[in-house]
Structure formats: structure tokens, C-alpha cells
C-alpha positions in Angstrom: -36.4 38.5 -27.6 -36.9 42.2 -26.7 -37.7 43.1 -23.1 -40.4 45.9 -22.7 -39.7 46.2 -18.8 -38.7 49.5 -17.7 -40.3 52.9 -17.1 -43.8 53.3 -18.4 -46.4 56.1 -18.0 -49.5 55.6 -15.9 -52.9 57.4 -15.1 -55.7 56.4 -12.8 -59.2 56.1 -14.3 -61.7 55.2 -11.7 -64.4 57.0 -13.6 -63.6 54.6 -16.5 -63.5 57.3 -19.2 -60.0 56.4 -20.7 -61.4 54.7 -23.8 -63.8 57.6 -24.6 -61.0 60.0 -24.1 -58.6 58.0 -26.3 -55.9 57.0 -23.8 -54.8 54.3 -26.2 -54.4 56.7 -29.3 -50.9 57.5 -30.8 -51.4 61.2 -30.7 -52.8 61.4 -27.2 -50.8 63.8 -25.1 -49.5 61.8 -22.0 -47.0 64.5 -20.9 -48.8 64.9 -17.5 -48.9 61.2 -16.8 -46.8 59.8 -14.0 -43.9 57.4 -14.5 -44.2 53.8 -13.3 -42.0 50.8 -13.2 -42.9 47.6 -15.0 -42.9 45.0 -13.7 -44.4 46.2 -10.4 -47.5 47.0 -8.3 -49.1 50.4 -8.7 -49.3 51.0 -5.0 -45.5 50.5 -4.8 -44.8 52.7 -7.8 -46.4 56.1 -7.0 -50.0 55.3 -6.4 -50.0 54.2 -2.8 -53.9 54.2 -2.1 -55.1 53.4 -5.6 -57.5 50.6 -6.4 -59.6 50.2 -9.5 -58.4 51.2 -13.0 -54.9 52.2 -14.1 -53.8 52.9 -17.6 -50.3 52.2 -18.8 -48.6 53.6 -21.9 -45.2 52.5 -23.3 -43.4 53.7 -26.5 -40.8 51.4 -28.0 -38.9 50.9 -31.3 -38.4 47.8 -33.2 -35.5 47.1 -35.7 -36.0 46.2 -39.3 -34.3 42.9 -38.7 -37.0 41.9 -36.1 -39.7 42.8 -38.7 -38.3 40.8 -41.4 -40.3 38.2 -43.5 -40.9 34.6 -42.2 -41.1 35.5 -38.6 -43.7 35.5 -35.9 -43.5 38.0 -33.2 -45.6 37.5 -30.1 -46.2 40.0 -27.2 -46.0 38.1 -24.0 -47.3 39.2 -20.4 -46.1 37.0 -17.5 -48.5 38.4 -15.1 -51.2 41.2 -14.6 -53.5 41.8 -11.6 -56.3 41.4 -12.6 -58.3 42.4 -15.7 -56.7 44.0 -18.7 -57.3 45.3 -22.2 -54.3 45.7 -24.6 -53.9 48.0 -27.6 -50.8 48.2 -29.8 -50.6 51.2 -32.2 -54.3 51.8 -31.5 -55.4 48.3 -32.5 -57.1 46.3 -29.7 -55.3 43.0 -29.3 -57.7 41.5 -26.8 -58.6 41.2 -23.1 -57.4 39.0 -20.4 -58.7 38.0 -16.8 -56.6 36.3 -14.2 -53.4 37.3 -12.4 -51.1 34.2 -12.7 -51.6 33.1 -16.3 -48.9 33.8 -18.9 -50.5 35.1 -22.0 -49.4 36.4 -25.4 -50.7 37.8 -28.7 -49.4 37.6 -32.2 -48.4 41.1 -33.0 -46.5 40.4 -36.3 -48.8 42.5 -38.4 -49.3 45.3 -36.0 -45.6 46.3 -35.3 -44.1 49.5 -36.9 -40.6 51.0 -36.3 -42.1 53.2 -33.7 -44.7 51.7 -31.4 -47.2 52.5 -28.7 -48.3 49.7 -26.2 -51.2 50.7 -24.1 -52.7 48.5 -21.3 -55.9 49.2 -19.3 -55.5 47.4 -16.0 -58.3 46.9 -13.3 -58.0 45.4 -9.8 -60.8 46.3 -7.5 -61.2 46.1 -3.7 -64.3 43.8 -3.0 -66.0 44.7 0.3 -68.5 41.9 -0.2 -66.2 39.1 1.0 -68.9 36.3 0.4 -69.7 37.3 -3.2 -66.3 38.1 -4.7 -65.7 38.1 -8.5 -61.9 38.4 -8.8 -60.0 35.2 -8.6 -57.1 36.4 -6.6 -57.1 34.3 -3.5 -55.1 35.3 -0.5 -53.7 38.3 -2.4 -57.0 40.1 -1.8 -58.9 38.3 1.0 -57.0 36.7 3.9 -56.2 37.1 7.6 -52.5 36.7 7.1 -51.8 39.2 4.3 -51.3 42.9 4.3 -54.8 44.3 4.9 -54.0 47.8 3.3 -52.4 46.3 0.0 -54.0 46.1 -3.4 -51.8 44.1 -5.8 -53.0 45.7 -9.0 -50.6 46.2 -11.8 -48.5 44.6 -14.5 -46.4 42.5 -12.0 -44.7 40.1 -14.6 -42.2 40.7 -17.4 -43.5 42.1 -20.7 -41.5 40.8 -23.7 -41.6 40.6 -27.5 -40.8 36.9 -28.5 -39.4 36.2 -31.9 -39.7 32.9 -33.6 -39.9 31.4 -37.2 -43.3 30.8 -38.7 -43.8 27.6 -36.6 -43.6 27.8 -32.8 -44.3 25.4 -29.9 -47.2 26.7 -27.8 -47.1 24.0 -25.0 -45.5 20.8 -24.0 -47.2 18.2 -21.6 -44.9 15.5 -20.1 -46.3 12.4 -18.1 -44.4 9.4 -16.9 -45.3 5.8 -16.2 -43.0 3.6 -14.1 -42.7 0.2 -15.7 -40.3 -1.2 -13.1 -37.4 0.2 -11.0 -35.2 0.8 -14.0 -37.6 1.6 -16.9 -40.2 4.1 -17.6 -42.4 5.4 -20.4 -42.5 9.1 -21.1 -45.7 10.4 -22.8 -45.3 13.7 -24.7 -48.1 15.9 -26.1 -47.2 18.9 -28.1 -49.2 21.9 -29.2 -47.6 23.7 -32.1 -48.8 26.7 -34.2 -47.7 27.4 -37.8 -48.4 30.0 -40.5 -47.0 27.7 -43.1 -48.6 24.3 -43.5 -46.6 21.2 -44.5 -44.2 18.6 -43.1 -42.0 19.8 -40.3 -38.9 18.4 -38.8 -38.8 18.0 -35.0 -35.9 17.0 -32.8 -36.3 15.7 -29.2 -33.5 15.6 -26.7 -33.7 14.2 -23.1 -30.8 14.5 -20.9 -30.0 14.3 -17.2 -30.4 17.6 -15.4 -28.8 17.1 -12.0 -26.9 13.8 -12.4 -24.6 11.9 -14.9 -26.3 9.7 -17.3 -27.0 8.9 -21.0 -28.7 11.2 -23.3 -31.6 10.2 -25.6 -32.2 11.9 -29.1 -34.9 11.3 -31.5 -36.0 13.0 -34.8 -39.3 12.7 -36.6 -41.6 14.6 -39.0 -45.1 15.8 -38.5 -47.5 17.3 -41.2 -49.0 20.4 -39.8 -52.1 22.3 -41.0 -52.4 26.0 -40.9 -53.0 27.3 -37.4 -53.0 25.2 -34.2 -51.9 21.5 -34.2 -51.6 18.8 -31.6 -49.7 15.4 -31.7 -48.3 13.0 -29.3 -45.2 10.6 -29.0 -43.9 8.1 -26.6 -40.4 7.3 -25.4 -38.8 4.5 -23.5 -36.2 5.5 -20.8 -34.0 2.7 -19.7 -32.0 3.0 -16.5 -34.6 5.6 -15.4 -33.9 7.6 -12.3 -37.0 8.3 -10.1 -37.8 11.6 -8.5 -38.1 11.4 -4.8 -38.7 13.8 -1.9 -35.5 14.9 -0.1 -36.2 12.6 2.9 -36.8 9.4 0.8 -34.1 9.7 -1.8 -32.7 12.0 -4.5 -34.9 14.3 -6.7 -33.5 13.1 -10.0 -34.5 15.6 -12.9 -34.3 15.4 -16.6 -34.3 18.2 -19.2 -36.5 17.9 -22.4 -35.5 20.1 -25.4 -37.7 20.2 -28.3 -36.8 21.9 -31.5 -38.8 22.5 -34.7 -37.1 23.3 -38.0 -38.3 25.3 -41.0 -36.3 24.6 -44.1 -33.5 23.1 -42.0 -33.3 26.3 -39.9 -34.4 26.5 -36.3 -37.9 28.0 -36.1 -38.4 27.6 -32.3 -37.0 25.6 -29.4 -38.4 25.0 -25.9 -36.9 23.4 -22.8 -38.7 21.9 -19.8 -37.4 20.2 -16.7 -39.3 17.0 -15.5 -39.0 14.1 -13.3 -40.0 10.5 -13.4 -42.5 9.9 -10.7 -46.0 8.7 -9.9 -48.0 10.2 -7.1 -51.4 8.6 -6.2 -53.9 8.8 -3.3 -55.8 5.8 -1.8 -58.8 6.2 0.4 -58.9 3.5 3.0 -61.6 3.7 5.6 -61.6 7.5 5.4 -57.7 7.5 5.6 -56.0 9.3 2.8 -52.8 7.3 1.9 -50.4 8.7 -0.5 -48.0 6.8 -2.7 -44.8 8.2 -4.3 -43.5 5.8 -6.9 -45.7 3.0 -5.5 -44.3 3.5 -2.0 -46.6 4.8 0.7 -45.4 8.2 2.0 -46.4 10.0 5.3 -46.6 13.7 4.4 -45.2 16.3 6.9 -45.8 19.8 5.6 -46.9 23.3 6.1 -48.9 26.0 4.6 -46.9 28.3 2.3 -48.2 32.0 2.0 -47.1 34.0 -1.0 -43.3 34.4 -0.8 -44.2 38.0 -0.7 -47.5 39.8 -1.0 -45.7 42.0 -3.5 -45.2 39.1 -6.0 -43.5 41.4 -8.5 -40.5 41.7 -6.1 -39.8 38.0 -5.6 -36.6 36.5 -7.0 -35.6 32.8 -7.6 -33.0 33.4 -4.7 -36.0 34.2 -2.4 -37.5 30.8 -3.2 -34.2 28.9 -2.8 -33.8 30.4 0.7 -37.4 29.4 1.7 -37.1 25.8 0.3 -33.7 25.4 2.1 -35.5 26.2 5.3 -38.2 23.7 4.5 -35.9 21.0 3.8 -33.9 21.9 6.9 -37.0 21.8 8.9 -37.9 18.3 7.7 -41.0 19.3 5.7 -41.6 17.0 2.6 -44.7 19.0 1.3 -46.0 22.6 1.2 -49.5 23.6 0.6 -49.4 26.7 -1.6 -52.2 28.4 0.3 -55.2 29.6 -1.8 -52.9 31.3 -4.4 -50.9 30.4 -7.5 -47.2 31.5 -7.0 -44.5 32.3 -9.5 -43.4 29.2 -11.4 -39.8 29.5 -9.9 -41.3 28.1 -6.7 -42.2 24.9 -8.5 -38.8 24.8 -10.2 -37.1 25.1 -6.9 -39.2 22.6 -5.1 -38.7 20.1 -7.9 -34.9 20.6 -7.6 -34.8 20.2 -3.9 -37.3 17.4 -3.4 -40.4 19.0 -1.9 -43.9 18.0 -3.0 -46.6 20.6 -3.5 -50.2 20.6 -2.6 -51.5 23.4 -5.0 -54.6 25.3 -4.0 -56.4 27.1 -6.7 -56.8 30.9 -6.1 -60.1 30.7 -4.4 -60.4 31.8 -0.7 -63.8 31.8 1.1 -66.9 33.0 -0.6 -67.4 33.9 -4.4 -70.3 34.8 -6.7 -71.3 31.9 -8.9 -70.9 34.3 -11.9 -67.2 33.5 -11.8 -68.0 29.7 -12.7 -67.0 29.8 -16.3 -64.0 31.9 -15.9 -62.9 29.9 -12.8 -62.9 26.8 -15.0 -60.7 28.4 -17.5 -58.3 29.7 -14.9 -58.2 26.3 -13.2 -57.2 24.7 -16.4 -54.5 27.4 -16.9 -53.2 26.7 -13.4 -52.8 23.0 -14.2 -51.1 23.6 -17.5 -48.6 25.9 -15.8 -47.4 23.5 -13.2 -48.3 19.9 -14.3 -44.9 19.0 -15.6 -43.1 19.5 -12.5 -42.5 16.4 -10.4 -43.1 18.3 -7.3 -46.7 18.8 -8.2 -48.7 16.4 -6.0 -52.2 17.5 -5.1 -54.6 20.1 -6.6 -57.2 21.7 -4.4 -59.9 23.8 -6.0 -61.1 26.0 -3.1 -60.1 26.9 0.5 -63.0 27.0 3.0 -65.8 27.7 0.6 -67.9 29.7 3.2 -70.9 31.8 1.8 -73.7 33.8 3.0 -71.9 36.1 5.5 -73.7 39.4 5.2 -73.8 41.6 8.4 -77.1 40.1 9.8 -76.1 36.4 9.9 -72.6 37.3 11.1 -74.3 38.9 14.2 -76.5 36.0 14.6 -73.7 33.5 14.3 -71.5 35.4 16.6 -74.0 35.5 19.4 -74.7 31.7 18.7 -71.0 31.0 18.9 -70.6 32.8 22.2 -73.6 31.0 23.6 -72.3 27.5 22.4 -68.8 28.3 23.7 -70.2 29.0 27.2 -72.2 25.7 27.1 -69.2 23.7 25.9 -67.0 25.0 28.7 -69.4 23.3 31.2 -68.3 19.8 29.7 -65.1 18.4 30.9 -64.1 16.6 27.6 -64.6 16.9 24.0 -65.3 20.7 24.3 -64.7 21.3 20.5 -67.1 18.5 19.6 -69.8 20.1 21.8 -69.1 23.5 20.5 -69.5 22.5 16.9 -72.5 20.2 17.6 -74.5 22.9 19.3 -73.5 25.6 16.6 -74.6 23.2 13.8 -78.0 22.6 15.4 -78.4 26.4 15.7 -77.1 27.1 12.1 -79.1 24.6 10.2 -82.4 26.4 10.4 -80.8 29.8 9.9 -78.6 28.8 6.8 -75.4 30.1 8.4 -71.7 29.3 8.1 -71.4 25.8 9.6 -74.2 24.6 7.3 -71.9 25.4 4.4 -69.2 23.3 6.0 -71.4 20.1 6.5 -74.6 20.4 4.4 -74.9 22.4 1.2 -73.8 25.6 -0.4 -73.4 26.6 -4.0 -69.7 27.3 -3.7 -68.8 23.9 -2.4 -71.5 21.8 -4.1 -71.6 23.5 -7.5 -68.6 25.7 -8.3 -66.0 23.4 -6.7 -67.3 20.3 -8.5 -67.0 22.0 -11.9 -63.4 23.0 -11.0 -62.5 19.4 -10.2 -63.7 18.3 -13.7 -61.8 21.2 -15.3 -58.5 20.4 -13.7 -58.9 16.6 -14.4 -59.4 17.5 -18.2 -55.8 18.8 -18.1 -54.1 16.6 -15.5 -55.5 13.4 -14.2 -52.2 11.9 -13.1 -52.5 13.2 -9.4 -55.3 13.7 -6.8 -57.7 16.5 -7.2 -59.5 17.7 -4.0 -62.6 19.7 -4.4 -62.0 21.9 -1.3 -60.1 22.3 1.8 -61.5 22.5 5.4 -64.8 20.5 4.7 -64.4 18.0 7.5 -66.4 14.8 7.0 -68.4 14.2 10.2 -71.7 13.0 8.8 -70.8 12.2 5.2 -67.4 12.0 3.3 -65.6 15.2 3.7 -62.1 16.4 2.7 -59.3 17.5 5.1 -59.4 19.0 8.6 -58.8 22.5 9.9 -58.7 22.7 13.6 -57.6 25.4 16.0 -57.9 24.1 19.5 -55.7 26.2 21.7 -56.2 29.2 19.5 -59.8 29.8 18.3 -61.6 27.4 20.6 -61.4 24.8 23.4 -59.9 24.9 26.9 -56.5 24.2 25.4 -54.8 22.4 22.5 -55.2 19.2 24.4 -58.9 19.2 23.4 -57.7 18.0 19.9 -57.5 14.6 21.6 -61.1 14.4 20.7 -60.2 13.7 17.1 -58.6 10.3 18.3 -62.1 9.0 19.3 -65.2 8.1 17.5 -67.1 9.8 15.8 -64.7 12.8 15.4 -62.0 10.4 14.4 -63.8 10.2 11.0 -62.9 13.9 10.3 -59.1 13.3 10.4 -58.3 11.7 7.1 -55.7 14.4 6.5 -54.9 17.6 8.4 -54.1 20.9 6.6 -54.4 23.6 9.2 -53.6 24.1 13.0 -51.5 26.7 14.7 -51.3 29.9 16.9 -50.1 33.3 16.4 -46.7 34.5 17.7 -44.8 37.6 17.8 -41.5 37.8 15.6 -38.3 38.7 17.4 -37.7 42.1 18.8 -35.3 43.2 16.2 -37.7 42.5 13.4 -40.8 43.8 15.3 -39.1 47.2 15.6 -38.8 47.3 11.8 -42.6 47.8 11.5 -43.8 48.9 15.0 -42.7 52.1 16.6 -41.1 51.9 20.0 -44.1 54.0 21.6 -46.5 51.3 20.3 -44.5 48.3 21.6 -45.0 49.0 25.3 -47.6 49.2 26.4 -48.7 47.2 23.3 -51.0 49.2 21.0 -53.3 46.3 20.2 -55.5 48.2 18.0 -52.7 49.2 15.6 -51.4 45.6 15.5 -54.9 44.3 14.8 -55.7 46.9 12.1 -52.3 46.8 10.2 -50.7 43.6 11.0 -53.2 40.9 11.4 -52.7 40.4 15.1 -55.8 39.0 16.9 -55.8 40.4 20.4 -58.9 38.8 21.5 -57.3 35.3 21.2 -53.9 36.4 22.7 -55.7 37.7 25.7 -57.6 34.3 26.0 -54.4 32.4 26.3 -52.0 34.9 28.0 -52.2 36.9 31.2 -50.3 40.0 29.8 -50.3 41.5 33.3 -47.5 39.2 34.3 -45.1 40.5 31.7 -42.7 43.4 32.5 -41.9 44.3 28.8 -42.3 43.4 25.1 -39.5 41.0 25.2 -41.2 38.7 27.7 -44.4 38.9 25.6 -42.3 37.8 22.5 -40.8 34.8 24.3 -44.1 33.8 25.9 -46.1 33.8 22.6 -43.2 32.0 20.7 -43.0 29.4 23.5 -46.6 28.7 23.4 -46.7 28.5 19.6 -43.8 26.0 19.8 -45.5 23.9 22.5 -48.8 23.7 20.6 -47.3 22.8 17.2 -45.1 20.1 18.9 -48.2 18.7 20.4 -50.2 18.5 17.3 -47.4 17.3 15.1 -46.8 14.4 17.6 -50.6 13.7 18.1 -51.0 13.2 14.3 -47.8 11.1 13.9 -48.7 8.8 16.8 -52.0 8.3 15.0 -50.6 7.9 11.4 -52.9 6.0 9.1 -55.4 5.8 12.1 -56.7 7.4 10.0 -54.7 10.4 9.0 -52.2 10.1 6.1 -50.3 13.3 6.7 -50.4 16.7 8.3 -49.7 20.3 7.2 -49.3 22.8 10.0 -50.3 26.4 9.6 -48.2 28.6 8.7 -44.7 28.6 7.4 -44.0 32.2 6.4 -45.2 35.9 6.6 -45.7 37.5 3.2 -45.7 41.0 4.9 -44.5 42.4 8.2 -47.1 41.0 10.4 -48.0 39.1 13.6 -49.5 35.9 12.4 -49.4 32.0 12.7 -46.0 31.9 10.8 -43.1 30.1 12.2 -40.7 32.1 10.0 -41.3 35.8 9.9 -41.2 38.2 6.9 -37.4 38.6 7.1 -37.2 34.7 7.4 -35.8 34.7 10.9 -37.3 31.4 12.5 -39.4 31.6 15.6 -39.2 28.9 18.2 -42.2 27.1 16.5 -39.9 26.4 13.6 -37.5 24.6 15.7 -40.2 22.7 17.5 -41.6 21.6 14.2 -38.2 20.6 12.9 -37.9 18.2 15.8 -41.3 16.8 15.8 -41.0 16.3 12.0 -37.9 14.2 12.2 -38.5 11.2 9.9 -37.5 8.9 12.7 -38.6 10.1 16.1 -39.1 8.7 19.7 -42.2 10.2 21.4 -44.5 9.7 24.5 -48.2 10.6 25.2 -48.3 14.2 25.7 -48.2 15.2 29.4 -51.1 16.4 31.3 -51.3 20.1 32.2 -49.8 19.2 35.7 -49.3 16.3 38.1 -49.7 16.1 41.9 -47.0 15.0 44.4 -47.1 11.4 45.3 -49.0 10.5 42.2 -47.9 7.9 39.6 -46.8 9.2 36.1 -47.6 6.7 33.4 -46.9 7.0 29.6 -46.2 5.0 26.6 -43.0 5.2 24.3 -43.5 5.4 20.6 -41.0 5.4 17.8 -42.1 6.5 14.3 -40.1 5.6 11.1 -41.3 7.3 8.0 -38.4 6.0 5.9 -38.7 3.2 3.4 -36.2 1.0 5.1 -35.8 -1.1 8.2 -33.6 0.6 11.0 -31.7 -2.3 12.9 -30.7 -2.0 16.5 -32.1 1.4 17.2 -31.5 2.4 20.9 -34.0 4.4 22.9 -32.9 5.8 26.3 -35.1 7.6 28.6 -34.6 9.4 31.9 -36.6 11.7 34.2 -34.9 14.6 35.8 -36.3 16.4 38.9 -36.4 20.1 39.3 -32.7 20.0 40.5 -31.7 18.3 37.2 -31.1 15.0 39.0 -31.9 11.7 37.3 -34.7 10.0 39.3 -35.7 7.3 36.9 -34.3 5.9 33.7 -34.4 2.9 31.3 -33.8 1.8 27.7 -34.9 -0.2 24.8 -33.3 -1.7 21.7 -35.4 -2.6 18.7 -35.6 -2.9 14.9 -37.7 -0.2 13.4 -39.9 -1.4 10.5 -40.2 0.8 7.4 -43.2 3.2 7.3 -44.3 2.4 10.7 -45.4 3.5 14.3 -44.3 1.1 17.1 -45.2 1.1 20.8 -42.1 0.0 22.6 -43.2 0.0 26.1 -44.3 2.0 29.1 -42.7 4.4 31.7 -43.9 4.5 35.2 -42.8 6.7 37.9 -44.2 7.8 41.2 -43.4 11.5 42.1 -42.2 12.1 45.7 -44.5 13.5 48.3 -42.4 16.7 48.3 -42.2 17.0 44.6 -42.5 20.5 43.1 -41.5 22.7 40.3 -41.0 21.0 36.8 -39.6 17.7 36.0 -38.2 16.7 32.6 -38.6 13.5 30.6 -35.8 13.1 28.1 -35.9 10.6 25.4 -32.7 9.8 23.3 -33.0 7.9 20.1 -29.8 6.5 18.5 -29.5 4.7 15.2 -26.7 4.4 12.8 -24.8 7.6 13.2 -27.9 9.7 14.2 -28.8 10.9 17.6 -32.1 12.7 18.3 -33.2 14.1 21.8 -36.9 14.8 22.5 -37.9 16.3 25.9 -41.2 17.0 27.7 -42.0 19.1 30.8 -43.9 17.5 33.8 -45.3 20.3 35.8 -46.0 19.5 39.4 -48.7 21.3 41.3 
């Protein structure tokens, strides 16, 4: 193996004249070209404002030993944003489209002692957001990524890979659980050879992260010249199943396959895998997920790219993030509208976190991408399907279309009108808002129509992508799109933003617990609110003069802050400095997320089968919905979610905005147990403290908690005194085995 990473030469070519001028030719004079680091992004490597076409040139030597007879040498690229054409020693090797796919070329016959590799790379800004043609997802079009960054460039490693004349192109691993101790492993191999005939293969399966027995097998396959495919099946006894971290241990195995040529190793590959089954059952619009035949309630979050500059990410970055996820009681992440580096899947597999994997489609696209999108969707599935962490595929996030300036203006005016009308109603404000907006939008063919009726992205493109993914991997659920709530007909998952984009407050989400809007809550994948990062980190990307008074225009234009919605929920005139603003926004985000998390969990399987809050991390220095900022400092929302996602938790009905003196406070106590075991003799103690921190009422319950259940234990009833004022606190203390979990609620008296 020979790495071609390092310092290359580069030149912009937005006039697209490079081929005509012979940029790929050996004798072309590149002495005036700039130096650029590979892997990397061109905007980080000397071309800060560039978008469009950039040419790369790199000269390298190859030893005579590498060029010797009976070898295959492949030139491999691990990632290029977005289109590229490759020449080696003036010979065109081919073209490639797509940023996340690992691809290679057989260059055995093209190599000399001295060589020139030339790559033409193109990554465009696309101003027409509803008609995009590049499948880059949130890297190019999102309200939580760097608005000024173009990710173009050779962002992955470039390598010459040396094998014998037979090499392993791909390995597919699937498992079937027979019983608690036995499993079948189905293996499919794609092998390429330049010398036909019978080849010897050796399989080795051994435990990766535990002690256990090793399985070895040798066999022979007769291969034809070129590409070959064959399958085999193995029985594993004393099988250890892969579980999420909250339900067991993520047992992993290592598969090693070796192919021999004349008793010499021609190629060998390794792949980690786990024995697990992950299924979805739809019951009365509820999505119920089963891991290893056990129903599992999913508590998760949306995961932005670890960094918008994907070339800069290391395995240690993913380990840091997944450790925070495990500590935060998340058992699933939704890789939001992008395909990340493969190290993310490896780390999630090792630490026991499931993945909902979005394809890299975000909002609207031209239907001209259909055929290439199908190819890339298959490439995505091939890339990740062997990892036991892979749980759900989703083809498209929010497939909105048709948003040219005129309908945006009409829709905006309609939205304002409907919002005003909805505020006149005392309940179900969000339901009224959407209902009125849909009635207006239907004859105009605007955005909400695309949610509930028909559009070509949702109803044509996405259906083809489902079929494409299922061709590769039919072992786990495939969802056509995200955010298409099923009010009238069967939809997918729910995105809802009461308390941020709409409603009189987050409590309006109670409307989803009643008919008919309850039909929309089979699974929830987005809800949240923006919050500022802490002051130390905020100062890293905002100058002191722009912090107070707050330069809202700067924060909006460069850091994805949404001043209009902050101003809706906060009275900024009451704050004396930026620190108070930071505290207030983080407190609000934490309160909102705790409300939503508990609402969905109290209503688990009635009908929702899980919930993924929005958003876990920032991929650039921003002011977004994240609960962990760009430097991975948790906000208060992280700790609120950590508590409300405890696998076993005592809760009550969410308090009202305020209570009056001398009125009776009533609520119910719930205890949720997400675990696959009964918890005996669990103790729940409650007490109400007045604004002087004096206990004014208390009680307790003892019960057995059934596995995978929500139980209503009883009621709390307390009459506030006539002179009550300030804020009272309700405290719940859940104790079981050696665990103690405290949950508190504020009761405001007005």
C-alpha cells in the first residue's frame, strides 16, 4: 500500500477550460499552481471563497517491486466532493459522482516509475434550493450548517492498493438468530480475478470484544475471469448477541477472509459484525421496533456531521461524541440527511448505539438525479450494512419542492394569516394552523401540499430509492422519507416545533395526544429549540463588540441564529448582559426538551414507538438547536435530556404555566421501565416544597415495574394556601436496586 496523501498542486477552473488547455498532460507547466493539502477541503487550503471546478495534480514514484508481474494495483479514493474526473499519465481512468462512496480503478497497466495523477473536481453552490442536482445533503443545504462553506475537494485518503491477481471486492454479512445460543451467518462475497481457475479461500471468525471460541473454515471456488460472486453459510454455536448499551452488551465478531494464489496470499480483508436482528412492526399506526425479537423503545437524537469539514474528523472525535451519547442515555442516533465517515458506524457498533441512517437528500431536488440517486443509495447501503448498529434507512429528509420566490411570498403571507387566526383558538393551536394552511395551499400547489398530498420528490424519487436500498439490504426497515406526517393517509415520522416555530408554547404539543392528530405520532424524529452556547465558547467566534448589544444580523447571517423566533419567546429587554441571555435560552431549551421527552414516553406505544430529539451537536461554531456545542461543551438541554431519557424514570403530568392560590393541584404519577426485566420493590417518594423550601405535602409508593412498560401508580392532590406565591417544587425520588433518580417540576403561583 502506498499513500498519495500530502502536498499536491491545484488551480481553479470555473471557465472549464482545463481539459482544452491540457491540465492533465505530463509536460504541462504547473509551476504557477498553488500548493494544496490532500485530504482536505479547498476552502480550508488556500481557496477560501472558491466554488465550482478545481484541478489537482500530483507527481509520485513507484518502485520496480510494486510493478512486478502477477500483481494488481488499484488507485483508491475514499471521498471526493462532489464530481471528479481522473487521469493517470494522461490516460483517463474514469469519472465519479458522489461524496461518500469509496471508489477505485485498476491502474496496473498505467503505472510507470514516475507518474502524474490529475483530478478535476467540481462542487457547485446551488442557489435553486428546490431543484438541486448534487446529492450532498446537509453539507450544502441546511439551517444548522456553516452557511458560507463549500465542502469541495478531495477530502478522503488517496492510496495505491497492492494485491495478487485475485482480490476481494466486497463482503456482505447477515445473521439469523435461531435461538438464544445459536445463529446462522450468511456470507456473500464479490471477488475479482485476472487468472481464472480454482482458488483457495480461508474464513476465520473470532470474538472481537470478548473471550470465546474461534471458527475456521477452508474451501475452494472456481472463478471465471473478471468479477465473481458466491455465498456460504456458517452456524455459530454459543452465539453472543449484539445489544444496545442500555439493554446488554454490544458483542462483536471479527470476520477475516483470505484468498490464496498458488498457496500465497493474494488478498485478505477484515470486517467487524454483530449477531442481531432489527425489525419494525406497524400496529395501529404505531411503529414498534424489535431488537433480537425483544421490543425496544428508542430514545435518540439527530446527529449533524461531526464536523462540516469532514476531512478533519478523526476516530477520537467520534469516540468522544458517542461517549456523550451513551452517558446521555441515547440508544439511537439519526445521522441527519448525510452519510458520515465509516468510523462513526464502527464506534456506534462498539459502544452499542443504533443508527437511523438518512440518505444525503435534504429538501428539494430535480428529478434528473433519480438514476444517480439510486446508484448512490445502493452505495450507502453497501458501505454500512454489515455493522450491527445499522437499524433504519431513510431515503429523504423533508422532500419539499416548488419553493421559488413567488410561492414563498404567497405561502409566507398565508402562514402569517393562519397563525393570527389560530391564536384566537384556546386549544389545538397547531392543529388549526396546519388545517387552515393546508386549505389555502391545496389550490395553490404550495409546500404543505407536498407534505400531505403529492409531489414528485416524495411520491416518485423516494419510492425508487426505497426499492434501490432494499435490493442491497432488506434486513432492516427502509423509510421513504422523514417528516411526512400521516394525518389523512399513512405517513412516516413526525417533525414538530411547538414552542419554537409555532404555537402559543410547547404545551400545544398535547394536541398530538388526541384524535385525529394522534394518528401522526407513530414515531417522532424532530423537535427542539435554539440556545446559545456558553460564554467562553461564544467568544471564540463572536467579537466582544457584537455580543452586547447583540448583533442579531451577524448571528443570523453567519451562525444560523433565528432572531425572529428568539424574540417571540424571550423579552430581551429584561436581560442586563449576554450571560443572562445565554442562561435564559439554555433554560428554555432544557425545559422544552424535558417536556417533549416525557410527553412521548408517557404515551409510549400510544402510538409512538420512540423519539429522536433535534439536535445533538453543532458541526460548526453556531447558535442552533444543538445540546452539545461545536467544542462539545454540553448545554443545559443535554442534562435535561439525560435525565428525561433515563431508562427507568418517574414522571408526572407536565405542570400548567401557573396556578392560583387556594386552588387544588392534581397530577398523576407514572413510572416508565424501558428495560427487558422486571424491577421488584421499586420505591417512589414524592414531596412538594413551598417557596421557602419547606415540605408541605408528601407521599410514597412501592411497586414492581413490569418490563418494557409505562405504569400509572396513583395521584397527587394538594391545595395551595390562600397566601401562596412564588414557585413551589414537586420532587420525585425513584429508588430501585442500587439506583436513585430524582426528577423535579416547578409549580409557579400567580
